[in-house]
Every structure is written in structure tokens, then in C-alpha cells.
N, C-alpha and C positions, 0 to 999 in steps of 0.2 A: 594616967596622965598622957596627954597627946603630945607627941613630939613632931616638929616640922624639921625635916632633915634635907638639906640641899647641899650637894657636893659638886665640884667642877665636873667630875666624871659622869655623875648621874644627869647633870644638866646637859652635857655634851651628847649623851646617849638619847635623851629625850628630844633634843633639837634635831639630831640626825634621823630619829624615827619619824618626826613630824615632816621633815623635808622629803623623806622617802615616800611617805603617804601622799604628799602633795604632787610629787613627780608622777607617781602611778596614776593618780586621779586625773592629772593634766593629760597624760598620754591616752587614757581611756576616752576622755571627752573631746580630744582634738582629732579632726578628720584628715590628718596628714601622715598616715602610716605608709601609703603608697601614692606617689605622684606620677601622673601621666605626662606624656610629652607636651611641650607648649604648642598651642594651636593658634591660628590666626583667624580673626573675624573682622568683617567690614560692615560697619553700621554708620549710617548718616555721613557717608564719605570719610569716615575715620577708620583707621586700622589699629587694632589692639590685639594683644596677646592674652590668652587665658590658659589656665592649667586645671584639669580635673584631678580630683584626689578622692581617696577613700580612707576611712579610719577603721576602727574595730566594730563599729555599729552605725556609723554615719558617713556621709559623703558630701562633696562639693562638686556640683556640675560645672560651675564656672567661678574662677577666682581671678579677679583682676586687681589693679591697684586701687580701684574705687568701688568695686562691687563684688559681693560674695553671694552665691546661691547655694546654700548648704542646708542640710537637714538629715534626719534619720532615715535609713532604708529598712530598719528592723521595726516595721510598723506594729507588729504583734509580739515584739520581744523575741524570746527563744522559740516561740511558736510560728514565727515568720517562715514562709516557704523557703526551702534550701536553695532554690534557684535564684532567690532574691538575697537571702542572707546565708552564705555558705556555712555548712555544718561545722567545719573546723573553726570558723570565726565565732560561732555560737559557743563552742566549748572553750575557746580562748577567752571570750568575754566573761563566761561563768567563772573560770579559775582566776582571772585577773581581778574581777569584782570581789571574789572571795578573799583574794590576797589583800586588796585595799581595805576591805571591811575588818579583817583580822588586824591589819596594821593600825587602823584607826582605834581599834579596841586597845592595842598595846600603848598607844599614845595616851589614852584616857587612864590606863593603868599606871603609866609613868607619872602622870599628874597626881593620881591618888597615892602613889608611893611616897610622895613628900610627907604625907601625914599618916598613912597606914603602911607600915613597913613589911608586914607579913599577913598571910591569909592561911589559916589551917597549918600554922607553924612553918609555912613556906614563904620565902622572900618574894615580894610582889615583883621586884625587878628581875629576879631569876626566872620566875614563871613567865613573865612577859618576854624575856629573851628567848626562852624555849619555844614560846608560841610564835615568835618572829621567824624562827627557823622553818616552822610549818608554813607560814605565810610566804616565805621566800621560795619554798618548793612549789607552792601553788602558782606563784608568779612565773617561775621558770617553765612550768608545764604550759601555762598560757602563752608564753613567748615562743615555745617550740611548736605549739599547735597553730598559731596564726599563719606562718608561711606555708603550712600544709594546704591552706585554702587558696593559694595562688594559682592553682590549676583550675579553679571554678570558672564557669562561663562568665560570671560577672567581672572577674579580673581579666579574662581574655578580651572582653570588650574594651577595657581600659588600657591593658598592657600588651595586647597583641596575641596572636595564636601561639607564639613561642613561649608564653608564660606557663610554667609547670609548678607543681609543689616545690617550694624552696628556690624557685628560679623566677624572678619578677619580670622576665621578658623585657619589654621596652620601658618599663616603669623604673623610677628611682625610689629608693627608700627615704621616706620623710623623716623629719626631725622628731615627730611624736614617738616613733618606735625607739629611737635612741634615748629619749627621755624616760620611757618606760623601762628600758634595759638598765639605765642608770639608777632608777628608783629601786628596782629589784636587787641590784648589786648593793645598794645602800642598806637594804634590809639585812642582808647577811653581815655587813659591816657593823650595823647596830646590834645584831645578835651577838657578835664577838665582843663588842664594847660593853654589853650588858653585864658580863662577868666582872670586869674591872669596876663598873659602876656599883655593882652589888657589894663588892669587897670594900669600896670606899664608903658606902652608906653604913656598913657594919664594922668599920675599923675601930681600933683602940681610941683614936682621937675623938670619934663620935661618942663612944661609950664614956670617955672621960668627961665630956661636956654634959652628957646626960646625968652622970653621977653628981655633977655640980648643980644640977637642978635647972639647967637651961632647957627651955622648950623650943626655941628657935635656934637651930644649929646650921651654920653656913661655913663650909670649908672649901678651899680651893682644890 
């Protein structure tokens, strides 16, 4: 007999896991990890300001209130020349993408856990929580590697000659980096929450309703 079990804690864990995945994916896709200093341009007798920025694999040459000129600088992926795509950023991209992929898999596992509570006599939620810990470690590694590339020539052209590994020079840190850090932190929080979610899904209350023959079990 197939049981569908949904508890408040398991639903909270699943939603937190989904939000963490979306935060990391947003950070990866957004070219606002480092922001250059505002610059002034004069076109058609009009003066406007623009800001150049770079992400983990893409950049914006010009961002104004009405125009963005953005695109990828990693034309050949991880095979792109290191003078164009710094090696530490390639490694950071690899580990953060791996983190996001694992996190997405745990979200799918969380959805599956509503109907399939165990695999090989192991709780699906418990296995997903342990996997999230691994994803979080990959995320931390990616975040540590990214600022290592701030000493690359590409960054010096944007942030000045005083930029060094872990020192952004004249640049400021963009919101995309903070979003990614928040997503990785949420992964570890979801990992901790998975333990209570697993207990709730295997509680005496759930077992009591299963003994009564209920197939759809919803508990706060």
C-alpha cells in the first residue's frame, strides 16, 4: 500500500531546500559578483553613468538605467583560456554548479519522500539531508575559491592594480555573491532540519494513522 505523508516539518524542509537551490542558481546566473566604479559617458549631448561588473562566468560591459550590455566571457566553458576566464573562477563555477545540482536532486528526493519513505531500508529524507551536507561543503569550497581569482589580470582591469586574491581593490562586492552565500547557508540549515523532518515523518502519530488505514496523512 502506498502512503502519502506530509508533515509541517517535512514541508518546511522541502521549501527551505527549494529556496536554497533557487538562491544559488540565481547567484550563478547573475553577473553582479564584483561591481566596478561608476563611470561617466557623454553621448548625443547627454551625460549618463554606467557600471561594469563581472559574475562567476559572465560580465556586463555597461549597465545603465535603460541599457545592459551583458554576456558570457567563458566562451568555451572550463576550456576557456585562463587569461579570459581565471582558473580559480573555473574551479568555483564547477563546485557551485555541483552544489546546485546536488541540491536540486535533494529537492526531487523531498518530493518523492511524500510517497516513498525509504530506499534500501534507509529514510529518503535522512539520505537527502546527508547529501545536502556534501552539497554545502562543495558550495563553501566554491565561495572560498572565487575571491582567489581577484588577483587575475581580468579583475585588475576592472578593479585596479591594487586588487589581489581576497582583496577586491577598487571594486565593491555585488549582491549576487551575498545571495549565493545565503543559499549555501540555507543548505546547512536544511540539512539540520532534515533530522526533525525525518522524525516527524516516522512519528507515532503517522504510524497510528497508517494503522487506521489512511493513505493520505497530513500532520502539522
